[in-house]
N, C-alpha and C positions, 0 to 999 in steps of 0.2 A: 504494500500500500504506500503510495507516494503522498507526500504532503502537498496540499494545494492551498492557494490563498483565496479567501472568499471575501466578497464585499457586499454591502447592502444593495438591493435592487434599485432603490431610489437614492441618488446622490445627495449629499448634504444631510447632516443630522446623524445622531448615533444609531447604531444597530439595535433594534428593539429585540427584547427577549422573544425567541420563537419566531422572529421575522424571517421572511424568505431570503435566501442567499443565492447568488449565482457564482459559478466558477469563473475565475478570471485568469487562470494559468498557474504554472508552477512557481514556487518561491524562487527568488533570485539566487543564483549560485554564489557560493562563497568566493570572494575576490582572491586573486593569486597572492596578493600581499598578505591577506589574512591567513591563507593556507600556510605560507612560509612562517609567519609569526606563531601559528598554532603548532606547527611541527617543531620549531625551536623550543617552545615551551614544553611540549611533550618530552623532548629529548632531555631537557634540564630537569624534569620531574622524575626521570628514570631512577636516579639514586635515592629519591624519596620513596618511590614504590618498592625499591629493593630492600629498604630498611625493615628489619623484622622486629625491632624494638625501639622504643623512644630513647634517644640519647640523653634526654633531660632526666626523666624519672626512672628509666630502665625497664618499664613495663613492656612485655612482649605483645604489642598491638600494632595495627595498621597505622601508618603515619600519614600526616597531611603536610603539604608544603607550607612552610612558614618563611615569609620573605623578610629580610633585614630592612628593606626599603618598601614603602607602600607602592603597590603596583599602579594605583591611580596617578600618583605624582611622579613616578619614576618608571614609565613604561619601557624605556630603553634597557633597563636592568631586569625586566620581568622574567626573562629567560636565562639570566646569568646564573649558572650553578653555584658560583662562589657566594651569592647572596640568598640562596635558598637552603633552608635547614629542615630536616625531617623532625616533626614533633607529633606526639599523639594529640588527639583533639582536646583533651583536658589541659595539657601544657600549652597548646597553641592559644586556647582561650585565656589562660592566665597571662601569657605574654601580651595578647592584644588588649586586655582589659585591666590588668593589675601589674603593670611593669615593675614597680618597686618590689612586689612580692616575688615575681619571677626572678629578679636579680638576686634576691636573698636566697631563694630556694635552689636555683641552678646557676651559680656564678660562672662556671666554665662556659656554658652555652651562651649566657648573656655577653661575656667578653668576646666570644667568637662572633656573635651577631653585631656587636659594636665595632669590632675591627672591620667586618665586612661593610658596614654602613660608612665608616670613615674612609675606607679604601675606594668604594664605589661612588660616593657622593660627599666629598669633603666639606663643601659649603653647607649642605643640609645637616651634616653631623655637627658642624660648628654652631648652626642656629639652634639645634636641639640642646647642645651643651650650654649655650647662653641662657636658654629657658630654665634648665634644671641641671646645673653642673655636677651635682652629686649623683644623679641618676645616670646621665649620659657620660660615663667615663669608661675607659677600656683598660 
């Protein structure tokens, strides 16, 4: 079954619940640039998928990719393996939402992530250090 794009029969206005639809053609194919970007990201995530345990807490669980730099602000480094760390979901959420706690619980991983941040985006690291010098140190 292929995905098709549907639009309301009458142009203008939102699609009403249960309203009639007409087929307008296939979804637009993924651009070549996006395919290359996705392939690079998949290759960078291979070492995360290969991890059989979380390097922070040591639990034998499936890991998720945790980026040293936010992917929204630093898309150029989204697929850079040196800035991607395997973490279990719990540790990843602690890193994202409770950075001081993560630094206290897992100092070795914190230092590695800070080194990666400093090496990949020195200006961004300096800005973070200026906001909180005790937290953002390596």
